[in-house]
Steps between C-alpha positions, in 0.01 A plus 500: 500500500671810378403855418680751284556577137522218248847619409623471859328165545671363189835620631441339839334181372820289504549581869135425585520174305761368746236480772162509326353247262223737393557877483172696500521861385229671704530845341653828607744545786328391822255267328712195586478583870123545480470167318707334773275649769189375317650153466595490869151616597353202314748266668415618853124481427547143372692406814222641718229318305690170518572543870135565582378220274734257678371608841141452388577162341679374811225626732252303288705182516642526148865443419710780357624243248144458366468877467836513325404224252171664408658843473788381285267308269268796440775762490381692808802403712860521387788317661647811661172567685501150644870511586457833676241357740688173546837665569356780711315250720810281544734792573253665738456177698877450525583862581241528778641196678866591458497861615653618172355782293264384230674567166158566344493822705746656254273399210209662684691826530585484129134443417401799715751717311375378162136557591578845640664588168204356304254700710706818457507443123126444501448823693722690256303352208165561675411130505312351798628160615285403802603132501867599488450731797352209696776264389759753617343497847542124538791404276761473775268270696453297180873437479519422872206252472276711722252617237 
């Protein structure tokens, strides 16, 4: 995800190609950052939806594996959503018993920063994002397995 002139992108493309399989030119300078914020917003919303769906499934006696299989087969769930919940749950359980800081806390702070930037961009562009505001309120708890 990159913004800037086509000329500058073409000059920088060989460098980008060393770490990116697909280079998406988003538009003018700054557009790449906005695209990144939009992509991250989708990711955090997916993580929240998967986390809450897993809680509901487990409370109803369903296995998370069954939810995963159905979601993967119909395209609603992707592997990173499932892995997020699985890894977060495992790390949270281990961290709470060991006295060490939960490494997902750093991811929660990063998510807060990203969502703050997305909300600021929305404000600047006069776009209302009510679901994003709510997600921002709970995202750290999501990463800490408290939401």
